[in-house]
C-alpha positions in Angstrom: 70.7 4.0 89.2 72.1 6.0 92.1 73.2 4.1 95.1 70.4 5.6 97.3 67.8 4.6 94.7 68.9 1.0 95.2 68.1 1.3 98.9 64.5 2.1 98.2 62.7 -1.2 98.2 60.1 -1.8 95.5 56.5 -1.8 96.7 55.9 -5.4 95.8 58.7 -6.5 98.0 57.4 -4.3 100.9 54.1 -6.0 100.5 55.7 -9.4 100.7 57.5 -8.3 103.9 54.2 -7.2 105.4 52.6 -10.5 104.5 55.6 -12.3 106.1 55.0 -10.3 109.3 51.4 -11.3 109.3 52.2 -14.9 108.6 54.7 -15.0 111.4 52.2 -13.5 113.8 49.7 -16.2 112.7 52.2 -18.9 113.5 52.8 -17.4 116.9 49.0 -17.1 117.6 48.5 -20.8 116.7 51.5 -21.9 118.7 50.2 -20.1 121.8 47.0 -22.2 121.6 49.0 -25.5 121.5 49.8 -27.4 124.7 52.8 -26.2 126.6 56.0 -28.3 126.9 55.0 -29.4 130.4 51.5 -30.3 129.2 53.0 -32.4 126.4 55.2 -34.2 128.9 52.1 -34.8 131.0 50.5 -36.5 128.0 48.3 -33.6 126.6 48.3 -33.7 122.8 47.4 -31.0 120.3 44.2 -31.5 118.3 44.9 -32.7 114.8 43.2 -29.6 113.5 45.6 -27.4 115.4 48.6 -29.3 114.1 47.3 -29.0 110.5 46.6 -25.3 111.0 50.1 -24.7 112.3 51.7 -26.7 109.5 49.8 -24.7 106.9 50.8 -21.4 108.5 54.4 -22.4 108.6 54.3 -23.4 105.0 52.9 -20.0 104.1 55.6 -18.3 106.1 58.3 -20.4 104.4 56.9 -19.5 100.9 57.0 -15.8 101.8 60.6 -16.2 103.1 61.5 -17.7 99.7 59.7 -14.9 97.9 61.6 -12.3 100.0 65.0 -13.9 99.4 64.6 -14.5 95.7 63.4 -11.0 94.8 65.5 -9.4 92.0 66.0 -6.3 94.1 68.6 -8.0 96.2 70.9 -8.2 93.2 70.9 -4.4 92.9 71.8 -3.5 96.4 75.4 -2.9 97.5 74.8 -3.2 101.2 72.4 -6.0 101.9 72.3 -5.4 105.7 71.3 -1.8 105.2 68.9 -2.8 102.5 67.2 -5.4 104.8 66.8 -2.8 107.5 65.3 -0.3 105.0 62.9 -3.0 103.8 61.8 -3.9 107.3 61.3 -0.2 108.2 59.2 0.4 105.0 57.0 -2.7 105.8 56.3 -1.5 109.3 55.0 1.9 108.1 
């Protein structure tokens, strides 16, 4: 395998990266709907459903993070920083 070939991320890994971006956006969306820090200090609490939804979204994002980091492709790259950049660029296309 040529060095440049190792920098082309496999499609399954690109799809996991895309799913991670979507999961991260979902966590942000849910978090924005929660009470702000000042509201929490004032005694406002998040609804249990909101807390459960955020917990599930964070668990999904964590699982995708593990899937990204454990992919066999990382063992084939010689420059992990450049490979990570290439993967992220491919996932954003």
